[in-house]
MDAnalysis code that builds the backbone (N, CA, C; Angstrom):
import MDAnalysis as mda
import numpy as np

u = mda.Universe.empty(723, n_residues=241, atom_resindex=np.repeat(np.arange(241), 3), trajectory=True)
u.add_TopologyAttr("name", ["N", "CA", "C"] * 241)
u.add_TopologyAttr("resid", np.arange(1, 242))
u.add_TopologyAttr("resname", ["UNK", "UNK", "UNK", "UNK", "UNK", "UNK", "UNK", "UNK", "UNK", "UNK", "UNK", "UNK", "UNK", "UNK", "UNK", "UNK", "UNK", "UNK", "UNK", "UNK", "UNK", "UNK", "UNK", "UNK", "UNK", "UNK", "UNK", "UNK", "UNK", "UNK", "UNK", "UNK", "UNK", "UNK", "UNK", "UNK", "UNK", "UNK", "UNK", "UNK", "UNK", "UNK", "UNK", "UNK", "UNK", "UNK", "UNK", "UNK", "UNK", "UNK", "UNK", "UNK", "UNK", "UNK", "UNK", "UNK", "UNK", "UNK", "UNK", "UNK", "UNK", "UNK", "UNK", "UNK", "UNK", "UNK", "UNK", "UNK", "UNK", "UNK", "UNK", "UNK", "UNK", "UNK", "UNK", "UNK", "UNK", "UNK", "UNK", "UNK", "UNK", "UNK", "UNK", "UNK", "UNK", "UNK", "UNK", "UNK", "UNK", "UNK", "UNK", "UNK", "UNK", "UNK", "UNK", "UNK", "UNK", "UNK", "UNK", "UNK", "UNK", "UNK", "UNK", "UNK", "UNK", "UNK", "UNK", "UNK", "UNK", "UNK", "UNK", "UNK", "UNK", "UNK", "UNK", "UNK", "UNK", "UNK", "UNK", "UNK", "UNK", "UNK", "UNK", "UNK", "UNK", "UNK", "UNK", "UNK", "UNK", "UNK", "UNK", "UNK", "UNK", "UNK", "UNK", "UNK", "UNK", "UNK", "UNK", "UNK", "UNK", "UNK", "UNK", "UNK", "UNK", "UNK", "UNK", "UNK", "UNK", "UNK", "UNK", "UNK", "UNK", "UNK", "UNK", "UNK", "UNK", "UNK", "UNK", "UNK", "UNK", "UNK", "UNK", "UNK", "UNK", "UNK", "UNK", "UNK", "UNK", "UNK", "UNK", "UNK", "UNK", "UNK", "UNK", "UNK", "UNK", "UNK", "UNK", "UNK", "UNK", "UNK", "UNK", "UNK", "UNK", "UNK", "UNK", "UNK", "UNK", "UNK", "UNK", "UNK", "UNK", "UNK", "UNK", "UNK", "UNK", "UNK", "UNK", "UNK", "UNK", "UNK", "UNK", "UNK", "UNK", "UNK", "UNK", "UNK", "UNK", "UNK", "UNK", "UNK", "UNK", "UNK", "UNK", "UNK", "UNK", "UNK", "UNK", "UNK", "UNK", "UNK", "UNK", "UNK", "UNK", "UNK", "UNK", "UNK", "UNK", "UNK", "UNK", "UNK", "UNK", "UNK", "UNK", "UNK", "UNK", "UNK", "UNK", "UNK", "UNK"])
u.atoms.positions = np.array([
    [-130.534, 11.573, 72.491],
    [-131.761, 11.231, 71.805],
    [-131.998, 12.211, 70.666],
    [-132.611, 11.745, 69.584],
    [-132.715, 12.553, 68.389],
    [-134.159, 12.701, 67.950],
    [-134.476, 13.852, 67.431],
    [-135.838, 14.145, 67.038],
    [-136.294, 13.221, 65.918],
    [-137.533, 12.742, 66.005],
    [-138.045, 11.805, 65.019],
    [-138.577, 12.516, 63.790],
    [-137.687, 13.157, 63.080],
    [-138.024, 13.737, 61.778],
    [-136.964, 13.308, 60.795],
    [-137.405, 12.931, 59.609],
    [-136.464, 12.513, 58.587],
    [-135.842, 13.722, 57.920],
    [-134.576, 13.626, 57.561],
    [-133.909, 14.696, 56.834],
    [-134.522, 14.860, 55.445],
    [-134.937, 13.764, 54.862],
    [-135.587, 13.797, 53.550],
    [-136.454, 12.555, 53.445],
    [-136.978, 12.298, 52.288],
    [-137.861, 11.145, 52.121],
    [-137.145, 9.903, 51.621],
    [-135.835, 9.951, 51.556],
    [-135.092, 8.814, 51.031],
    [-134.804, 7.806, 52.137],
    [-134.514, 6.572, 51.733],
    [-134.123, 5.543, 52.677],
    [-132.654, 5.720, 53.024],
    [-132.249, 5.384, 54.264],
    [-130.852, 5.507, 54.622],
    [-130.008, 4.475, 53.885],
    [-128.731, 4.730, 53.684],
    [-127.878, 3.758, 52.998],
    [-127.700, 2.515, 53.834],
    [-127.625, 1.374, 53.190],
    [-127.353, 0.137, 53.898],
    [-125.885, 0.102, 54.284],
    [-125.639, -0.400, 55.514],
    [-124.251, -0.443, 55.974],
    [-123.508, -1.650, 55.420],
    [-124.226, -2.720, 55.039],
    [-123.569, -3.906, 54.505],
    [-124.033, -4.186, 53.094],
    [-123.203, -4.830, 52.301],
    [-123.572, -5.189, 50.938],
    [-123.472, -6.700, 50.786],
    [-124.392, -7.259, 50.051],
    [-124.427, -8.706, 49.886],
    [-123.445, -9.137, 48.807],
    [-122.573, -10.072, 49.174],
    [-121.622, -10.641, 48.213],
    [-122.022, -12.087, 47.954],
    [-121.580, -12.686, 46.851],
    [-121.980, -14.056, 46.529],
    [-121.681, -15.014, 47.669],
    [-122.742, -15.656, 48.225],
    [-122.565, -16.687, 49.229],
    [-122.304, -16.187, 50.632],
    [-122.165, -14.928, 50.841],
    [-121.849, -14.463, 52.194],
    [-122.232, -13.013, 52.343],
    [-122.160, -12.558, 53.546],
    [-122.317, -11.126, 53.823],
    [-120.973, -10.611, 54.278],
    [-120.562, -9.502, 53.746],
    [-119.295, -8.917, 54.162],
    [-119.564, -7.944, 55.287],
    [-118.862, -8.116, 56.378],
    [-119.000, -7.178, 57.501],
    [-118.215, -5.925, 57.174],
    [-118.924, -4.852, 56.965],
    [-118.297, -3.606, 56.556],
    [-118.340, -2.619, 57.707],
    [-117.228, -2.066, 58.066],
    [-117.183, -1.052, 59.120],
    [-117.835, 0.230, 58.611],
    [-118.848, 0.663, 59.307],
    [-119.499, 1.921, 58.924],
    [-118.819, 3.056, 59.683],
    [-118.176, 3.944, 58.968],
    [-117.403, 5.005, 59.598],
    [-118.188, 6.303, 59.563],
    [-118.397, 6.883, 60.699],
    [-119.124, 8.140, 60.780],
    [-118.216, 9.196, 61.395],
    [-117.055, 9.336, 60.834],
    [-116.067, 10.247, 61.399],
    [-116.505, 11.696, 61.347],
    [-117.414, 12.008, 60.418],
    [-117.864, 13.394, 60.317],
    [-119.100, 13.672, 61.151],
    [-119.644, 12.610, 61.766],
    [-120.880, 12.773, 62.518],
    [-120.580, 13.146, 63.954],
    [-121.159, 14.237, 64.431],
    [-121.038, 14.642, 65.825],
    [-122.414, 14.681, 66.449],
    [-122.512, 14.180, 67.652],
    [-123.753, 14.330, 68.384],
    [-123.905, 15.773, 68.815],
    [-125.103, 16.132, 69.251],
    [-125.315, 17.491, 69.718],
    [-124.435, 17.795, 70.924],
    [-123.936, 16.768, 71.593],
    [-123.032, 16.989, 72.717],
    [-121.607, 17.241, 72.253],
    [-121.345, 17.036, 70.951],
    [-120.016, 17.280, 70.415],
    [-119.090, 16.085, 70.496],
    [-119.598, 14.906, 70.904],
    [-118.737, 13.733, 71.029],
    [-118.629, 12.995, 69.708],
    [-117.478, 12.371, 69.486],
    [-117.314, 11.532, 68.312],
    [-118.042, 10.217, 68.530],
    [-118.426, 9.524, 67.464],
    [-119.138, 8.265, 67.612],
    [-118.355, 7.237, 68.407],
    [-119.081, 6.432, 69.204],
    [-118.442, 5.357, 69.949],
    [-118.182, 4.177, 69.024],
    [-117.297, 3.280, 69.465],
    [-116.980, 2.105, 68.668],
    [-118.223, 1.229, 68.533],
    [-118.391, 0.617, 67.376],
    [-119.537, -0.251, 67.141],
    [-119.467, -1.458, 68.065],
    [-120.631, -1.974, 68.465],
    [-120.713, -3.101, 69.377],
    [-120.894, -4.385, 68.589],
    [-120.033, -5.357, 68.853],
    [-120.098, -6.650, 68.177],
    [-120.395, -7.739, 69.190],
    [-121.346, -8.612, 68.874],
    [-121.681, -9.729, 69.744],
    [-121.650, -11.024, 68.953],
    [-121.334, -12.126, 69.643],
    [-121.367, -13.431, 69.004],
    [-122.805, -13.911, 68.907],
    [-123.095, -14.685, 67.867],
    [-124.450, -15.150, 67.582],
    [-124.377, -16.629, 67.228],
    [-125.391, -17.416, 67.569],
    [-125.389, -18.812, 67.089],
    [-125.147, -18.853, 65.589],
    [-124.400, -19.851, 65.163],
    [-123.949, -19.896, 63.778],
    [-125.113, -19.932, 62.787],
    [-124.985, -19.122, 61.754],
    [-125.927, -19.097, 60.637],
    [-125.120, -19.274, 59.358],
    [-125.601, -20.128, 58.475],
    [-124.927, -20.283, 57.192],
    [-124.946, -18.948, 56.442],
    [-123.848, -18.583, 55.809],
    [-123.778, -17.282, 55.132],
    [-124.946, -17.008, 54.200],
    [-125.377, -18.018, 53.457],
    [-126.460, -17.805, 52.497],
    [-127.797, -17.531, 53.173],
    [-127.898, -17.878, 54.468],
    [-129.164, -17.697, 55.188],
    [-129.218, -16.386, 55.949],
    [-128.155, -15.613, 55.887],
    [-128.139, -14.345, 56.612],
    [-128.935, -13.314, 55.826],
    [-130.165, -13.108, 56.269],
    [-131.048, -12.118, 55.660],
    [-132.167, -11.812, 56.658],
    [-132.887, -10.741, 56.402],
    [-133.908, -10.292, 57.343],
    [-134.945, -11.363, 57.627],
    [-135.338, -12.130, 56.603],
    [-136.353, -13.145, 56.798],
    [-135.909, -14.169, 57.840],
    [-134.626, -14.514, 57.831],
    [-134.095, -15.459, 58.814],
    [-134.127, -14.850, 60.203],
    [-133.727, -13.588, 60.292],
    [-133.717, -12.914, 61.592],
    [-135.108, -12.911, 62.208],
    [-136.119, -12.568, 61.416],
    [-137.464, -12.422, 61.933],
    [-138.135, -13.758, 62.211],
    [-137.583, -14.839, 61.688],
    [-138.098, -16.159, 62.027],
    [-137.815, -16.479, 63.485],
    [-136.642, -16.116, 63.952],
    [-136.264, -16.361, 65.345],
    [-136.632, -15.201, 66.266],
    [-136.777, -14.014, 65.697],
    [-137.081, -12.822, 66.498],
    [-138.358, -12.143, 65.968],
    [-139.492, -12.861, 65.970],
    [-140.716, -12.292, 65.385],
    [-141.228, -11.073, 66.138],
    [-140.889, -10.968, 67.434],
    [-141.380, -9.835, 68.225],
    [-140.807, -8.513, 67.754],
    [-139.737, -8.550, 66.969],
    [-139.136, -7.306, 66.492],
    [-140.021, -6.586, 65.474],
    [-141.020, -7.277, 64.962],
    [-141.926, -6.634, 64.005],
    [-143.369, -6.650, 64.500],
    [-143.543, -6.934, 65.794],
    [-144.880, -7.013, 66.358],
    [-145.136, -5.843, 67.292],
    [-146.269, -5.207, 67.146],
    [-146.634, -4.054, 67.949],
    [-147.442, -3.086, 67.108],
    [-148.157, -2.197, 67.772],
    [-148.959, -1.225, 67.032],
    [-148.088, -0.270, 66.228],
    [-146.896, -0.016, 66.737],
    [-146.006, 0.948, 66.083],
    [-144.651, 0.278, 65.849],
    [-144.384, -0.013, 64.585],
    [-143.139, -0.689, 64.214],
    [-142.200, 0.335, 63.585],
    [-140.965, 0.345, 64.029],
    [-139.966, 1.275, 63.521],
    [-139.811, 1.098, 62.016],
    [-139.767, 2.195, 61.295],
    [-139.626, 2.150, 59.840],
    [-138.396, 1.353, 59.421],
    [-137.344, 1.435, 60.213],
    [-136.093, 0.747, 59.873],
    [-136.281, -0.763, 59.800],
    [-137.210, -1.322, 60.577],
    [-137.453, -2.767, 60.539],
    [-137.926, -3.166, 59.149],
    [-138.797, -2.360, 58.571],
    [-139.285, -2.653, 57.234],
    [-138.227, -2.507, 56.159],
    [-137.184, -1.732, 56.442],
    [-136.108, -1.543, 55.470],
    [-135.082, -2.667, 55.536],
    [-135.226, -3.553, 56.523],
    [-134.302, -4.676, 56.627],
    [-133.378, -4.547, 57.822],
    [-133.087, -5.685, 58.433],
    [-132.241, -5.699, 59.625],
    [-130.860, -5.095, 59.359],
    [-130.395, -5.240, 58.110],
    [-129.058, -4.738, 57.782],
    [-128.994, -3.215, 57.784],
    [-130.142, -2.560, 57.932],
    [-130.122, -1.103, 58.055],
    [-129.350, -0.678, 59.309],
    [-129.422, -1.506, 60.343],
    [-128.759, -1.171, 61.607],
    [-127.745, -2.222, 62.059],
    [-127.888, -3.452, 61.549],
    [-127.031, -4.547, 61.999],
    [-126.222, -5.106, 60.831],
    [-124.977, -5.436, 61.106],
    [-124.135, -6.139, 60.139],
    [-123.947, -7.565, 60.637],
    [-124.192, -8.543, 59.796],
    [-123.988, -9.942, 60.160],
    [-122.914, -10.546, 59.274],
    [-122.055, -11.352, 59.869],
    [-120.987, -12.006, 59.107],
    [-120.743, -13.404, 59.661],
    [-120.616, -14.385, 58.802],
    [-120.300, -15.754, 59.198],
    [-119.005, -16.182, 58.532],
    [-118.093, -16.649, 59.366],
    [-116.795, -17.095, 58.851],
    [-116.207, -18.110, 59.805],
    [-115.690, -19.215, 59.247],
    [-115.062, -20.268, 60.044],
    [-115.994, -20.796, 61.139],
    [-117.269, -20.979, 60.788],
    [-118.222, -21.532, 61.730],
    [-118.649, -20.583, 62.831],
    [-118.367, -19.314, 62.669],
    [-118.688, -18.325, 63.699],
    [-119.477, -17.176, 63.076],
    [-120.556, -16.770, 63.738],
    [-121.363, -15.650, 63.266],
    [-121.284, -14.508, 64.266],
    [-121.094, -13.316, 63.773],
    [-121.072, -12.130, 64.629],
    [-122.076, -11.112, 64.103],
    [-122.655, -10.359, 65.032],
    [-123.583, -9.291, 64.695],
    [-122.983, -7.983, 65.210],
    [-122.913, -6.992, 64.346],
    [-122.325, -5.707, 64.707],
    [-123.287, -4.572, 64.399],
    [-123.534, -3.712, 65.366],
    [-124.295, -2.504, 65.087],
    [-123.466, -1.592, 64.201],
    [-124.091, -0.965, 63.235],
    [-123.340, -0.097, 62.334],
    [-122.843, 1.162, 63.049],
    [-123.449, 1.485, 64.175],
    [-123.004, 2.580, 65.033],
    [-123.697, 2.363, 66.373],
    [-123.384, 3.144, 67.370],
    [-123.976, 2.941, 68.683],
    [-124.653, 4.199, 69.188],
    [-125.609, 3.976, 70.104],
    [-126.273, 5.097, 70.753],
    [-126.908, 6.049, 69.764],
    [-126.797, 7.334, 70.058],
    [-127.379, 8.359, 69.212],
    [-126.765, 8.421, 67.826],
    [-125.524, 7.924, 67.678],
    [-124.897, 7.929, 66.358],
    [-125.676, 7.059, 65.374],
    [-126.214, 5.944, 65.884],
    [-127.001, 5.062, 65.032],
    [-128.297, 5.760, 64.611],
    [-128.979, 6.365, 65.559],
    [-130.245, 7.050, 65.245],
    [-130.018, 8.243, 64.324],
    [-128.864, 8.879, 64.459],
    [-128.568, 10.077, 63.663],
    [-128.386, 9.768, 62.187],
    [-128.294, 8.501, 61.820],
    [-128.190, 8.159, 60.406],
    [-129.490, 8.463, 59.670],
    [-130.610, 8.488, 60.400],
    [-131.905, 8.804, 59.790],
    [-132.575, 10.018, 60.422],
    [-132.317, 10.260, 61.701],
    [-133.013, 11.309, 62.432],
    [-132.064, 12.464, 62.717],
    [-132.433, 13.622, 62.244],
    [-131.553, 14.779, 62.347],
    [-131.495, 15.319, 63.769],
    [-130.311, 15.590, 64.251],
    [-130.125, 16.143, 65.589],
    [-130.488, 17.626, 65.608],
    [-131.271, 18.015, 66.605],
    [-131.654, 19.403, 66.759],
    [-130.644, 20.125, 67.642],
    [-130.530, 21.426, 67.480],
    [-129.513, 22.183, 68.210],
    [-130.120, 23.362, 68.963],
    [-131.327, 23.188, 69.456],
    [-131.928, 24.224, 70.282],
    [-131.111, 24.405, 71.561],
    [-131.235, 25.554, 72.205],
    [-130.438, 25.804, 73.409],
    [-130.806, 24.924, 74.599],
    [-132.051, 24.413, 74.635],
    [-132.484, 23.561, 75.747],
    [-132.706, 22.148, 75.219],
    [-131.949, 21.202, 75.742],
    [-132.024, 19.814, 75.287],
    [-132.307, 18.902, 76.475],
    [-133.214, 17.970, 76.266],
    [-133.491, 16.953, 77.276],
    [-132.226, 16.133, 77.508],
    [-131.937, 15.826, 78.752],
    [-130.689, 15.143, 79.088],
    [-130.403, 13.908, 78.259],
    [-131.331, 12.933, 78.187],
    [-131.063, 11.747, 77.371],
    [-130.869, 12.075, 75.895],
    [-131.606, 13.048, 75.394],
    [-131.444, 13.469, 73.992],
    [-130.030, 13.992, 73.771],
    [-129.586, 14.837, 74.662],
    [-128.255, 15.433, 74.538],
    [-127.164, 14.361, 74.580],
    [-127.373, 13.345, 75.398],
    [-126.362, 12.302, 75.568],
    [-126.484, 11.177, 74.542],
    [-127.466, 11.239, 73.649],
    [-127.631, 10.177, 72.672],
    [-128.183, 8.894, 73.265],
    [-128.896, 8.998, 74.385],
    [-129.452, 7.823, 75.051],
    [-130.880, 7.559, 74.563],
    [-131.034, 7.384, 73.280],
    [-132.358, 7.229, 72.668],
    [-133.129, 6.049, 73.252],
    [-132.423, 4.953, 73.542],
    [-133.107, 3.744, 73.982],
    [-133.623, 3.839, 75.403],
    [-133.263, 4.886, 76.125],
    [-133.848, 5.082, 77.441],
    [-135.358, 5.238, 77.322],
    [-135.805, 5.894, 76.280],
    [-137.230, 6.172, 76.098],
    [-137.868, 5.406, 74.940],
    [-137.073, 4.996, 73.969],
    [-137.623, 4.386, 72.756],
    [-137.197, 2.933, 72.594],
    [-138.147, 2.107, 72.164],
    [-137.830, 0.753, 71.719],
    [-137.292, 0.864, 70.290],
    [-136.206, 0.190, 69.950],
    [-135.650, 0.356, 68.607],
    [-136.408, -0.383, 67.514],
    [-137.272, -1.330, 67.883],
    [-137.944, -2.139, 66.863],
    [-139.447, -1.896, 66.805],
    [-140.152, -2.196, 67.868],
    [-141.612, -2.056, 67.854],
    [-142.135, -1.812, 69.259],
    [-143.291, -1.181, 69.318],
    [-143.899, -0.846, 70.605],
    [-145.397, -0.686, 70.414],
    [-146.127, -0.719, 71.501],
    [-147.565, -0.459, 71.442],
    [-147.881, 1.015, 71.659],
    [-146.848, 1.839, 71.701],
    [-147.035, 3.259, 71.933],
    [-146.426, 4.067, 70.785],
    [-147.024, 5.218, 70.470],
    [-146.525, 6.026, 69.346],
    [-145.036, 6.323, 69.463],
    [-144.383, 6.385, 68.299],
    [-142.947, 6.671, 68.204],
    [-142.091, 5.653, 68.952],
    [-142.646, 4.466, 69.101],
    [-141.936, 3.350, 69.735],
    [-141.428, 3.689, 71.136],
    [-142.152, 4.519, 71.889],
    [-141.722, 4.768, 73.260],
    [-142.037, 3.544, 74.109],
    [-141.413, 3.450, 75.270],
    [-141.484, 2.235, 76.081],
    [-142.737, 2.132, 76.940],
    [-143.451, 3.215, 77.115],
    [-144.638, 3.189, 77.961],
    [-145.500, 4.401, 77.641],
    [-146.680, 4.448, 78.243],
    [-147.529, 5.623, 78.106],
    [-146.766, 6.847, 78.599],
    [-147.116, 8.005, 78.056],
    [-146.320, 9.219, 78.255],
    [-145.974, 9.491, 79.705],
    [-146.972, 9.621, 80.575],
    [-146.681, 10.006, 81.954],
    [-145.872, 8.954, 82.697],
    [-146.179, 7.687, 82.478],
    [-145.406, 6.629, 83.121],
    [-143.955, 6.687, 82.680],
    [-143.742, 6.928, 81.393],
    [-142.382, 7.017, 80.874],
    [-141.626, 8.182, 81.513],
    [-142.248, 9.356, 81.534],
    [-141.581, 10.536, 82.086],
    [-141.318, 10.388, 83.578],
    [-142.299, 9.856, 84.299],
    [-142.161, 9.740, 85.747],
    [-141.167, 8.663, 86.163],
    [-140.800, 7.774, 85.238],
    [-139.798, 6.776, 85.594],
    [-138.471, 7.424, 85.943],
    [-138.224, 8.611, 85.390],
    [-137.011, 9.361, 85.757],
    [-137.328, 10.556, 86.658],
    [-138.472, 11.194, 86.405],
    [-138.777, 12.440, 87.102],
    [-139.674, 12.252, 88.320],
    [-140.254, 11.080, 88.476],
    [-141.100, 10.817, 89.632],
    [-140.290, 10.359, 90.828],
    [-140.983, 10.199, 91.948],
    [-140.340, 9.761, 93.194],
    [-140.901, 8.392, 93.580],
    [-140.001, 7.473, 93.911],
    [-140.398, 6.135, 94.387],
    [-141.312, 5.417, 93.395],
    [-140.924, 5.405, 92.149],
    [-141.701, 4.703, 91.126],
    [-141.491, 3.189, 91.252],
    [-142.573, 2.392, 91.269],
    [-142.443, 0.951, 91.527],
    [-141.651, 0.189, 90.473],
    [-141.635, 0.685, 89.224],
    [-140.932, -0.029, 88.156],
    [-139.474, 0.401, 88.011],
    [-139.015, 1.261, 88.894],
    [-137.645, 1.758, 88.848],
    [-136.860, 1.186, 90.022],
    [-135.727, 0.568, 89.733],
    [-134.913, -0.056, 90.765],
    [-133.561, 0.645, 90.849],
    [-133.275, 1.177, 92.016],
    [-132.020, 1.891, 92.235],
    [-131.087, 1.001, 93.048],
    [-129.884, 0.778, 92.538],
    [-128.873, 0.010, 93.263],
    [-127.727, 0.951, 93.595],
    [-127.701, 1.398, 94.837],
    [-126.687, 2.365, 95.258],
    [-125.293, 1.770, 95.304],
    [-125.212, 0.454, 95.477],
    [-123.899, -0.186, 95.575],
    [-123.163, -0.126, 94.244],
    [-123.854, -0.468, 93.179],
    [-123.210, -0.440, 91.852],
    [-123.500, 0.861, 91.117],
    [-124.279, 1.735, 91.775],
    [-124.599, 3.058, 91.236],
    [-125.246, 2.965, 89.860],
    [-126.256, 2.095, 89.787],
    [-126.984, 1.857, 88.544],
    [-128.482, 1.900, 88.812],
    [-129.235, 2.415, 87.862],
    [-130.689, 2.480, 87.978],
    [-131.299, 1.712, 86.815],
    [-132.210, 0.759, 87.126],
    [-132.903, -0.003, 86.105],
    [-134.255, 0.645, 85.849],
    [-134.537, 0.941, 84.581],
    [-135.759, 1.634, 84.194],
    [-136.677, 0.708, 83.404],
    [-137.713, 1.272, 82.808],
    [-138.653, 0.507, 81.999],
    [-137.936, -0.207, 80.861],
    [-138.377, -1.417, 80.575],
    [-137.795, -2.164, 79.473],
    [-136.387, -2.663, 79.730],
    [-135.968, -2.675, 81.003],
    [-134.634, -3.160, 81.332],
    [-133.511, -2.210, 80.986],
    [-133.843, -0.969, 80.651],
    [-132.806, 0.015, 80.360],
    [-132.135, 0.462, 81.647],
    [-130.889, 0.873, 81.545],
    [-130.155, 1.300, 82.729],
    [-129.574, 2.698, 82.536],
    [-129.452, 3.386, 83.636],
    [-128.762, 4.668, 83.699],
    [-127.787, 4.622, 84.854],
    [-126.747, 5.414, 84.765],
    [-125.898, 5.554, 85.932],
    [-126.668, 6.341, 86.985],
    [-126.353, 6.113, 88.221],
    [-127.025, 6.832, 89.295],
    [-126.808, 8.334, 89.143],
    [-125.637, 8.715, 88.649],
    [-125.334, 10.131, 88.440],
    [-126.272, 10.739, 87.395],
    [-126.465, 10.036, 86.268],
    [-127.363, 10.543, 85.230],
    [-128.803, 10.601, 85.734],
    [-129.204, 9.576, 86.467],
    [-130.567, 9.514, 86.989],
    [-130.854, 10.695, 87.910],
    [-129.887, 11.064, 88.698],
    [-130.085, 12.154, 89.657],
    [-130.085, 13.528, 88.996],
    [-129.743, 13.585, 87.717],
    [-129.802, 14.861, 87.009],
    [-131.239, 15.253, 86.666],
    [-132.146, 14.281, 86.646],
    [-133.538, 14.558, 86.298],
    [-134.220, 15.317, 87.427],
    [-134.953, 16.355, 87.074],
    [-135.686, 17.148, 88.064],
    [-136.802, 16.296, 88.662],
    [-136.863, 16.215, 89.992],
    [-137.888, 15.420, 90.654],
    [-139.218, 16.163, 90.709],
    [-140.286, 15.428, 90.413],
    [-141.637, 15.977, 90.478],
    [-142.370, 15.277, 91.619],
    [-142.767, 16.025, 92.620],
    [-143.476, 15.465, 93.762],
    [-144.983, 15.623, 93.569],
    [-145.664, 14.520, 93.328],
    [-147.110, 14.529, 93.109],
    [-147.839, 14.134, 94.396],
    [-149.159, 14.271, 94.371],
    [-149.933, 13.842, 95.531],
    [-150.021, 12.319, 95.545],
    [-150.730, 11.777, 96.531],
    [-150.779, 10.323, 96.692],
    [-151.429, 9.619, 95.502],
    [-152.302, 10.310, 94.820],
    [-152.959, 9.697, 93.657],
    [-152.028, 9.608, 92.458],
    [-150.961, 10.401, 92.471],
    [-150.031, 10.424, 91.340],
    [-150.579, 11.126, 90.125],
    [-151.662, 11.886, 90.307],
    [-152.296, 12.547, 89.167],
    [-152.310, 14.071, 89.280],
    [-151.866, 14.604, 90.413],
    [-151.877, 16.054, 90.626],
    [-150.620, 16.499, 91.361],
    [-150.281, 17.794, 91.157],
    [-149.181, 18.350, 91.923],
    [-148.084, 19.001, 91.117],
    [-148.241, 19.093, 89.816],
    [-147.211, 19.721, 88.988],
    [-147.892, 20.586, 87.931],
    [-147.432, 21.817, 87.751],
    [-146.263, 22.467, 88.365],
    [-146.532, 23.083, 89.732],
    [-147.803, 23.107, 90.160],
    [-148.138, 23.618, 91.486],
    [-149.067, 22.624, 92.161],
    [-149.218, 22.739, 93.465],
    [-150.086, 21.841, 94.218],
    [-151.502, 21.845, 93.637],
    [-152.047, 20.661, 93.435],
    [-153.398, 20.536, 92.935],
    [-153.545, 20.562, 91.428],
    [-152.493, 20.932, 90.704],
    [-152.575, 20.994, 89.247],
    [-152.590, 19.584, 88.675],
    [-153.551, 19.256, 87.784],
    [-153.640, 17.898, 87.234],
    [-152.573, 17.642, 86.174],
    [-152.185, 16.376, 86.055],
    [-151.278, 15.976, 84.970],
    [-151.940, 14.923, 84.084],
    [-153.186, 14.576, 84.388],
    [-153.952, 13.646, 83.557],
    [-155.371, 14.193, 83.388],
    [-156.150, 13.549, 82.555],
    [-157.520, 13.981, 82.315],
    [-157.655, 14.634, 80.956],
    [-158.667, 15.454, 80.783],
    [-158.879, 16.142, 79.514],
    [-157.985, 17.376, 79.422],
    [-157.458, 17.585, 78.250],
    [-156.610, 18.764, 78.020],
    [-157.531, 19.970, 77.813],
    [-157.470, 20.984, 78.690],
    [-158.374, 22.125, 78.556],
    [-158.114, 22.956, 77.305],
    [-156.948, 22.788, 76.691],
    [-156.636, 23.568, 75.489],
    [-156.931, 22.804, 74.213],
    [-157.252, 21.517, 74.368],
    [-157.529, 20.689, 73.191],
    [-158.525, 19.609, 73.591],
    [-159.763, 19.788, 73.220],
    [-160.824, 18.881, 73.656],
    [-160.646, 17.456, 73.138],
    [-159.856, 17.291, 72.079],
    [-159.649, 15.966, 71.511],
    [-158.393, 15.279, 72.048],
    [-157.703, 15.932, 72.972],
    [-156.444, 15.393, 73.483],
    [-156.535, 15.074, 74.967],
    [-155.661, 14.206, 75.415],
    [-155.554, 13.861, 76.829],
    [-154.413, 14.646, 77.447],
    [-154.639, 15.185, 78.622],
    [-153.606, 15.931, 79.321],
    [-152.474, 14.998, 79.737],
    [-151.254, 15.391, 79.443],
    [-150.083, 14.592, 79.810],
    [-148.875, 15.510, 79.903],
    [-147.738, 14.947, 80.216],
    [-146.511, 15.735, 80.298],
    [-146.239, 16.474, 78.989],
    [-146.607, 15.846, 77.869],
    [-146.336, 16.449, 76.569],
    [-147.301, 17.574, 76.224],
    [-148.304, 17.801, 77.071],
    [-149.181, 18.946, 76.860],
    [-148.440, 20.249, 77.119],
    [-147.421, 20.173, 77.972],
    [-146.688, 21.389, 78.362],
    [-145.188, 21.310, 78.121],
    [-144.683, 20.146, 77.731],
    [-143.240, 19.990, 77.526],
    [-142.977, 19.255, 76.214],
    [-141.889, 19.628, 75.555],
    [-141.426, 18.879, 74.393],
    [-140.456, 17.800, 74.876],
    [-140.416, 16.646, 74.232],
    [-139.615, 15.546, 74.766],
    [-138.125, 15.603, 74.460],
    [-137.738, 16.368, 73.446],
    [-136.344, 16.338, 73.018],
    [-135.643, 17.687, 73.151],
    [-136.226, 18.729, 72.577],
    [-135.515, 20.003, 72.471],
    [-136.497, 21.161, 72.443],
    [-136.010, 22.319, 72.823],
    [-136.855, 23.501, 72.814],
    [-135.987, 24.747, 72.845],
    [-136.557, 25.835, 72.372],
    [-135.897, 27.132, 72.497],
    [-136.283, 27.815, 73.812],
    [-137.231, 27.196, 74.550],
    [-137.743, 27.781, 75.783],
    [-137.202, 27.037, 77.004],
    [-137.133, 27.716, 78.156],
    [-136.700, 27.033, 79.385],
    [-137.613, 25.865, 79.742],
    [-137.046, 24.864, 80.427],
    [-137.824, 23.704, 80.912],
    [-138.517, 22.949, 79.794],
    [-137.956, 22.999, 78.608],
    [-138.499, 22.263, 77.459],
    [-139.953, 22.626, 77.181],
    [-140.271, 23.903, 77.394],
    [-141.625, 24.365, 77.096],
    [-141.742, 24.637, 75.598],
    [-142.849, 24.248, 74.979],
    [-143.021, 24.535, 73.549],
    [-143.338, 25.997, 73.327],
    [-143.140, 26.458, 72.132],
    [-143.455, 27.843, 71.793],
    [-144.956, 28.086, 71.964],
    [-145.318, 29.220, 72.475],
    [-146.713, 29.576, 72.605],
    [-147.319, 29.298, 73.957],
    [-146.570, 28.662, 74.866],
    [-147.091, 28.410, 76.217],
    [-146.458, 29.400, 77.185],
])
């Protein structure tokens, strides 16, 4: 996962270029891009799509069939820059394919700079941005999948109702239909709260919701004491705490 700060104020380069009558599927090569984990980019993912005439391949067509991609209180800036910012579409011989210009954290790293602090949140380190973020639109700030505490507790809580663990296939289904391997899921530190689910961290009786005693205009949440992506402090604590 990558920090939501732009490297500069410019728009990212488009991965595809429009040619007369068609779109050319261009392989976007990020051979020089390394994730904070040091891995090379994964191969781009290509899927088949119902046929679209080449001349009709444009963002307006996409959003006609997928209007929810631009609906929500918080819409990803990339949506406004056009679907081709992240997707390549090509139609040839009656067949249309859609290809991500990169996958996982490599795709996000085209606009969001990777931080290299000594302490990194597991999903951030692994480039699993979509575990926590919707790529298009959400009703929550920064396109996260749920309210802060619900989102964090989906991995760090115990017996969360919206989390389904399948030990046979060693897969965990999280909010928004995202999946983690059982091994990755078990890497998250478990937080044992009281029956109300509102107290018990970091010590018994300590609240995790309500008014923030350090900021009268803020609500107490996991982010009151932890940074979501990276930190120079242990346990993802922000500076000054």
